[in-house]
Structure formats: structure tokens, C-alpha cells
ZADO-1210 file (C-alpha; in nm, 4 decimals, padded with zeros to 6 digits):
<atoms>
<atom x="-00.4754" y="-05.1250" z="-00.3579" code="MET" pos="1"/>
<atom x="-00.2546" y="-05.4227" z="-00.2856" code="LEU" pos="2"/>
<atom x="00.1157" y="-05.3964" z="-00.3673" code="THR" pos="3"/>
<atom x="00.3296" y="-05.6781" z="-00.4991" code="LEU" pos="4"/>
<atom x="00.5575" y="-05.6519" z="-00.1950" code="ALA" pos="5"/>
<atom x="00.2671" y="-05.6769" z="00.0512" code="SER" pos="6"/>
<atom x="00.1183" y="-05.9744" z="-00.1386" code="LEU" pos="7"/>
<atom x="00.4451" y="-06.1664" z="-00.1222" code="LEU" pos="8"/>
<atom x="00.4947" y="-06.0760" z="00.2466" code="ILE" pos="9"/>
<atom x="00.1441" y="-06.1983" z="00.3263" code="ARG" pos="10"/>
<atom x="00.2023" y="-06.5238" z="00.1371" code="ALA" pos="11"/>
<atom x="00.5310" y="-06.5752" z="00.3274" code="ASP" pos="12"/>
<atom x="00.3440" y="-06.5231" z="00.6572" code="MET" pos="13"/>
<atom x="00.1475" y="-06.8423" z="00.5879" code="ALA" pos="14"/>
<atom x="00.4588" y="-07.0594" z="00.5629" code="LEU" pos="15"/>
<atom x="00.5436" y="-07.2850" z="00.8559" code="GLY" pos="16"/>
<atom x="00.2014" y="-07.2711" z="01.0243" code="LEU" pos="17"/>
<atom x="00.1263" y="-07.6430" z="00.9881" code="GLY" pos="18"/>
<atom x="-00.1803" y="-07.5751" z="00.7734" code="THR" pos="19"/>
<atom x="-00.3980" y="-07.8799" z="00.7064" code="ILE" pos="20"/>
<atom x="-00.5198" y="-07.9233" z="00.3490" code="TYR" pos="21"/>
<atom x="-00.8984" y="-07.9457" z="00.3205" code="LYS" pos="22"/>
<atom x="-01.0879" y="-07.8816" z="-00.0001" code="LEU" pos="23"/>
<atom x="-01.3277" y="-07.5852" z="00.0179" code="GLY" pos="24"/>
<atom x="-01.1761" y="-07.4402" z="00.3344" code="GLN" pos="25"/>
<atom x="-00.9898" y="-07.1200" z="00.4187" code="GLY" pos="26"/>
<atom x="-00.9945" y="-06.7747" z="00.2700" code="GLY" pos="27"/>
<atom x="-01.3304" y="-06.6679" z="00.4097" code="PHE" pos="28"/>
<atom x="-01.1828" y="-06.4182" z="00.6583" code="HIS" pos="29"/>
<atom x="-00.9039" y="-06.2105" z="00.5015" code="PRO" pos="30"/>
<atom x="-00.8733" y="-06.0123" z="00.8254" code="GLU" pos="31"/>
<atom x="-00.7418" y="-06.3225" z="01.0067" code="ASN" pos="32"/>
<atom x="-00.3697" y="-06.3654" z="01.0651" code="THR" pos="33"/>
<atom x="-00.3691" y="-06.7033" z="00.8856" code="ARG" pos="34"/>
<atom x="-00.5541" y="-06.8280" z="00.5781" code="PRO" pos="35"/>
<atom x="-00.7175" y="-07.1322" z="00.7369" code="GLY" pos="36"/>
<atom x="-01.0356" y="-07.1464" z="00.9385" code="ASP" pos="37"/>
<atom x="-01.0517" y="-07.2156" z="01.3129" code="ALA" pos="38"/>
<atom x="-00.9211" y="-07.5690" z="01.2537" code="GLU" pos="39"/>
<atom x="-00.6273" y="-07.4338" z="01.0473" code="ASN" pos="40"/>
<atom x="-00.7649" y="-07.5948" z="00.7290" code="GLU" pos="41"/>
<atom x="-00.7293" y="-07.4440" z="00.3831" code="CYS" pos="42"/>
<atom x="-00.7175" y="-07.5243" z="00.0129" code="ASP" pos="43"/>
<atom x="-00.5329" y="-07.3569" z="-00.2746" code="CYS" pos="44"/>
<atom x="-00.7948" y="-07.0997" z="-00.3723" code="SER" pos="45"/>
<atom x="-00.8707" y="-07.0166" z="-00.0084" code="GLY" pos="46"/>
<atom x="-00.5004" y="-06.9481" z="00.0411" code="PHE" pos="47"/>
<atom x="-00.4796" y="-06.7274" z="-00.2692" code="VAL" pos="48"/>
<atom x="-00.7907" y="-06.5288" z="-00.1711" code="CYS" pos="49"/>
<atom x="-00.6524" y="-06.4714" z="00.1794" code="TRP" pos="50"/>
<atom x="-00.3200" y="-06.3550" z="00.0336" code="CYS" pos="51"/>
<atom x="-00.5058" y="-06.1118" z="-00.1932" code="LEU" pos="52"/>
<atom x="-00.6962" y="-05.9785" z="00.1099" code="GLY" pos="53"/>
<atom x="-01.0397" y="-06.0877" z="-00.0100" code="MET" pos="54"/>
<atom x="-01.2966" y="-06.3401" z="00.0970" code="SER" pos="55"/>
<atom x="-01.3424" y="-06.6350" z="-00.1357" code="ARG" pos="56"/>
<atom x="-01.7169" y="-06.5689" z="-00.1084" code="LEU" pos="57"/>
<atom x="-01.7676" y="-06.2633" z="-00.3281" code="SER" pos="58"/>
<atom x="-02.0350" y="-06.0123" z="-00.4225" code="ASP" pos="59"/>
<atom x="-01.8678" y="-05.9476" z="-00.7586" code="ILE" pos="60"/>
<atom x="-02.1421" y="-05.9963" z="-01.0237" code="PRO" pos="61"/>
<atom x="-01.9361" y="-06.2371" z="-01.2400" code="PHE" pos="62"/>
<atom x="-01.8833" y="-06.4698" z="-00.9451" code="TYR" pos="63"/>
<atom x="-02.2359" y="-06.4366" z="-00.8021" code="LYS" pos="64"/>
<atom x="-02.4049" y="-06.5052" z="-01.1343" code="LYS" pos="65"/>
<atom x="-02.1913" y="-06.7942" z="-01.2510" code="THR" pos="66"/>
<atom x="-02.0319" y="-06.9504" z="-00.9437" code="TYR" pos="67"/>
<atom x="-02.2678" y="-06.8765" z="-00.6548" code="GLY" pos="68"/>
<atom x="-02.0246" y="-06.6096" z="-00.5365" code="GLY" pos="69"/>
<atom x="-01.7309" y="-06.8469" z="-00.4845" code="TYR" pos="70"/>
<atom x="-01.3789" y="-06.7686" z="-00.6002" code="ILE" pos="71"/>
<atom x="-01.1987" y="-07.0951" z="-00.6737" code="TYR" pos="72"/>
<atom x="-00.9753" y="-07.2413" z="-00.9446" code="THR" pos="73"/>
<atom x="-01.2385" y="-07.2776" z="-01.2162" code="ASN" pos="74"/>
<atom x="-01.3850" y="-06.9320" z="-01.1544" code="SER" pos="75"/>
<atom x="-01.0411" y="-06.7656" z="-01.1452" code="ILE" pos="76"/>
<atom x="-00.9539" y="-06.9408" z="-01.4702" code="TYR" pos="77"/>
<atom x="-01.2799" y="-06.8361" z="-01.6414" code="ALA" pos="78"/>
<atom x="-01.2549" y="-06.4800" z="-01.5100" code="ASP" pos="79"/>
<atom x="-00.8962" y="-06.4390" z="-01.6340" code="ALA" pos="80"/>
<atom x="-00.9869" y="-06.5625" z="-01.9804" code="GLN" pos="81"/>
<atom x="-01.2957" y="-06.3423" z="-02.0045" code="ALA" pos="82"/>
<atom x="-01.1579" y="-06.0439" z="-01.8075" code="SER" pos="83"/>
<atom x="-01.5044" y="-05.9817" z="-01.6659" code="THR" pos="84"/>
<atom x="-01.4275" y="-05.9830" z="-01.2955" code="GLY" pos="85"/>
<atom x="-01.1013" y="-05.9169" z="-01.1140" code="ILE" pos="86"/>
<atom x="-00.8394" y="-06.1222" z="-01.3011" code="PHE" pos="87"/>
<atom x="-00.6786" y="-06.0778" z="-01.6415" code="THR" pos="88"/>
<atom x="-00.4884" y="-06.3462" z="-01.8297" code="GLN" pos="89"/>
<atom x="-00.1282" y="-06.2501" z="-01.9054" code="ILE" pos="90"/>
<atom x="00.1044" y="-06.4126" z="-02.1576" code="ASP" pos="91"/>
<atom x="00.4218" y="-06.4324" z="-01.9505" code="SER" pos="92"/>
<atom x="00.4728" y="-06.5278" z="-01.5872" code="PRO" pos="93"/>
<atom x="00.5874" y="-06.2713" z="-01.3340" code="LYS" pos="94"/>
<atom x="00.6143" y="-06.2625" z="-00.9552" code="PRO" pos="95"/>
<atom x="00.2774" y="-06.1942" z="-00.7959" code="GLY" pos="96"/>
<atom x="00.0791" y="-06.3461" z="-01.0819" code="ALA" pos="97"/>
<atom x="-00.1273" y="-06.6578" z="-01.0296" code="LEU" pos="98"/>
<atom x="-00.0570" y="-06.9814" z="-01.2077" code="ILE" pos="99"/>
<atom x="-00.3840" y="-07.1701" z="-01.2458" code="VAL" pos="100"/>
<atom x="-00.5495" y="-07.4590" z="-01.4249" code="TYR" pos="101"/>
<atom x="-00.9147" y="-07.5621" z="-01.3962" code="PRO" pos="102"/>
<atom x="-01.0620" y="-07.8880" z="-01.2777" code="GLY" pos="103"/>
<atom x="-01.2534" y="-08.0938" z="-01.5276" code="GLY" pos="104"/>
<atom x="-01.1345" y="-08.2950" z="-01.8260" code="ASP" pos="105"/>
<atom x="-00.7752" y="-08.3692" z="-01.7261" code="ILE" pos="106"/>
<atom x="-00.7786" y="-08.3195" z="-01.3495" code="HIS" pos="107"/>
<atom x="-01.0697" y="-08.3725" z="-01.1124" code="LYS" pos="108"/>
<atom x="-00.9766" y="-08.0531" z="-00.9268" code="TYR" pos="109"/>
<atom x="-00.7889" y="-07.7482" z="-01.0475" code="GLY" pos="110"/>
<atom x="-00.4983" y="-07.5810" z="-00.8722" code="HIS" pos="111"/>
<atom x="-00.3764" y="-07.2261" z="-00.8201" code="VAL" pos="112"/>
<atom x="-00.0653" y="-07.0749" z="-00.6656" code="GLY" pos="113"/>
<atom x="00.1229" y="-06.7469" z="-00.6461" code="ILE" pos="114"/>
<atom x="00.4336" y="-06.7138" z="-00.8603" code="ILE" pos="115"/>
<atom x="00.7269" y="-06.5972" z="-00.6471" code="THR" pos="116"/>
<atom x="01.0180" y="-06.6401" z="-00.8876" code="SER" pos="117"/>
<atom x="01.0697" y="-06.6436" z="-01.2640" code="VAL" pos="118"/>
<atom x="01.3952" y="-06.7455" z="-01.4341" code="GLU" pos="119"/>
<atom x="01.4580" y="-06.7274" z="-01.8072" code="ASP" pos="120"/>
<atom x="01.0907" y="-06.6491" z="-01.8675" code="GLY" pos="121"/>
<atom x="00.9698" y="-06.9599" z="-01.6841" code="LYS" pos="122"/>
<atom x="00.8098" y="-07.0048" z="-01.3431" code="VAL" pos="123"/>
<atom x="01.0733" y="-07.1322" z="-01.1036" code="SER" pos="124"/>
<atom x="00.8986" y="-07.1005" z="-00.7637" code="LYS" pos="125"/>
<atom x="00.5391" y="-07.0954" z="-00.6443" code="VAL" pos="126"/>
<atom x="00.3775" y="-07.0557" z="-00.3017" code="ILE" pos="127"/>
<atom x="00.0732" y="-07.2805" z="-00.2960" code="HIS" pos="128"/>
<atom x="-00.1503" y="-07.4850" z="-00.0702" code="CYS" pos="129"/>
<atom x="-00.1825" y="-07.8493" z="-00.1715" code="SER" pos="130"/>
<atom x="-00.2718" y="-08.1914" z="-00.0402" code="SER" pos="131"/>
<atom x="00.0640" y="-08.3283" z="-00.1588" code="SER" pos="132"/>
<atom x="00.2482" y="-08.0610" z="00.0423" code="ASN" pos="133"/>
<atom x="00.0472" y="-08.1664" z="00.3463" code="TYR" pos="134"/>
<atom x="00.0982" y="-08.5397" z="00.2936" code="HIS" pos="135"/>
<atom x="00.4730" y="-08.4959" z="00.2411" code="ASN" pos="136"/>
<atom x="00.5525" y="-08.2426" z="00.5139" code="ASP" pos="137"/>
<atom x="00.2395" y="-08.1965" z="00.7321" code="LYS" pos="138"/>
<atom x="00.2132" y="-07.8359" z="00.6118" code="ASP" pos="139"/>
<atom x="-00.0110" y="-07.7661" z="00.3114" code="ALA" pos="140"/>
<atom x="00.1310" y="-07.4201" z="00.2355" code="ILE" pos="141"/>
<atom x="00.4822" y="-07.4199" z="00.0965" code="GLN" pos="142"/>
<atom x="00.7037" y="-07.2426" z="-00.1508" code="GLU" pos="143"/>
<atom x="00.8250" y="-07.5044" z="-00.3958" code="THR" pos="144"/>
<atom x="00.9849" y="-07.5398" z="-00.7332" code="GLU" pos="145"/>
<atom x="00.7123" y="-07.5226" z="-00.9981" code="ARG" pos="146"/>
<atom x="00.4974" y="-07.8287" z="-00.9233" code="PRO" pos="147"/>
<atom x="00.4609" y="-08.0704" z="-01.2153" code="LYS" pos="148"/>
<atom x="00.0827" y="-08.0391" z="-01.1816" code="ALA" pos="149"/>
<atom x="00.1126" y="-07.6932" z="-01.3375" code="PHE" pos="150"/>
<atom x="00.2372" y="-07.8553" z="-01.6572" code="ASP" pos="151"/>
<atom x="-00.1290" y="-07.9246" z="-01.7398" code="ALA" pos="152"/>
<atom x="-00.2239" y="-07.8222" z="-02.0932" code="LEU" pos="153"/>
<atom x="-00.4754" y="-07.5627" z="-01.9749" code="LYS" pos="154"/>
<atom x="-00.2446" y="-07.3804" z="-01.7305" code="THR" pos="155"/>
<atom x="-00.2560" y="-07.0013" z="-01.7615" code="ILE" pos="156"/>
<atom x="-00.1135" y="-06.6989" z="-01.5799" code="PHE" pos="157"/>
<atom x="-00.3607" y="-06.4567" z="-01.4224" code="ALA" pos="158"/>
<atom x="-00.3013" y="-06.1094" z="-01.2831" code="TRP" pos="159"/>
<atom x="-00.5206" y="-05.9722" z="-01.0041" code="TYR" pos="160"/>
<atom x="-00.6417" y="-05.6352" z="-01.1349" code="ASP" pos="161"/>
<atom x="-00.6121" y="-05.4783" z="-00.7884" code="GLY" pos="162"/>
<atom x="-00.2396" y="-05.5589" z="-00.7592" code="LEU" pos="163"/>
<atom x="00.0129" y="-05.2787" z="-00.8097" code="VAL" pos="164"/>
<atom x="00.3681" y="-05.3721" z="-00.9029" code="GLU" pos="165"/>
</atoms>
């Protein structure tokens, strides 16, 4: 089982590596020392999967049947709401939980990050991989104040069922 401390340490290990944002990349090889592929490219769900120590290409029946085996924002969101795979929706944010919204109606693509700090019951910091991080600082993976993108109406908090506090 994965501990909260080891998850947050692993997420911190990805900071400062100059990761390039590229949709659909990263997270396929959790044994690697960085979340990106050989070209150091990654997206948000690839980063989260790598931090959780799993490949974003899964054999879990929920993901295989509905999403071709891929773990990404929409599948994490659906899994958490249905609790049929490896994530469970929680009501309140806490460090180690995911903050996620799906792509679709409001946003073309969804987004997911790992909550690292909560103050007064609200998310205050998130480690996430995003194109805006890359465009602003030439490093897609950063710990930031809660990005405004997570203010989307459909944003939820999801707990990885294999994570021990």
C-alpha cells in the first residue's frame, strides 16, 4: 500500500525537472524516476498516475470496459463518483486527495492534481502538471496555490483507495 508521506515525497521529486507539458504523455512507467516519457513530456493524469505508482494504462475492469484501459481526468472523475474502480469521492479536501474536474461541457479537457495543503477546510496548494505552468515557467509540474481552473462547477475531491494516511 502507498502511504500519504510517500505519495507527497514522490510528487515533490517531480518538481524542478523541467517537464514539458504534452497531452496524453507520461505515467506509463511508474518504475521510472520521473513521470515523463523519454522526452520528459507529461500531462496532469500521467503525473498523478506516476505519483500513485501505477501505469495510466490499466487492467482494472472499470477502466478497460469504459475507457480502453486509460486512467485520465474523465475516468478518474467517473470512477470516484461511482466508486467502481480505485477512487472514491470524498466531501472535504485533505492532503493526498485528488482535485479533479472532467473535460466536456465547460472545459475541452479536464484537469487533476494532488492536494498538498488545506487551510480552513479549503484547498490551498496543489501539485499538478499543466500547460499553463509550462508556458509560464518552462516546467509543467509545480506546486501552486489552488489554480482558478479548479473552480469549475463539476470539481470534486477523490481519494485513491490504495492510499493509507
